[in-house]
C-alpha angles and dihedrals in degrees: 000000000000123000112264096253092052091047090049092048090048090051091049091050091049091049091048092049092048091048090049092049092046090050091050091050092049091050091050090050091051091050091048091050091049091050090049090051091051091047090051091051092049091048091050090050092049091047091051091050092051091050091049092048090048091051091048091048091048091049091049091049091051090048091051090049091048093049092045091051091048091051091047091051090047092051090048090050092048091048090050092052093052093052 
């Protein structure tokens, strides 16, 4: 058995080490949570961009269809006039 002062010192060192390890783990967890939050923000931004691109593409496709239909009707009308 160790003398009381050595046992006490050993206990203090153990407590210090455990506190240090606990603090390190908590800091790592905070960093991980911050990284996850940043990842979530980036993913939300990317999702919003994809939705916006999809909406623009859909709008362009509808414009192309509208113009194509108008041209087709014009050609039909012109062909009808010539007959």
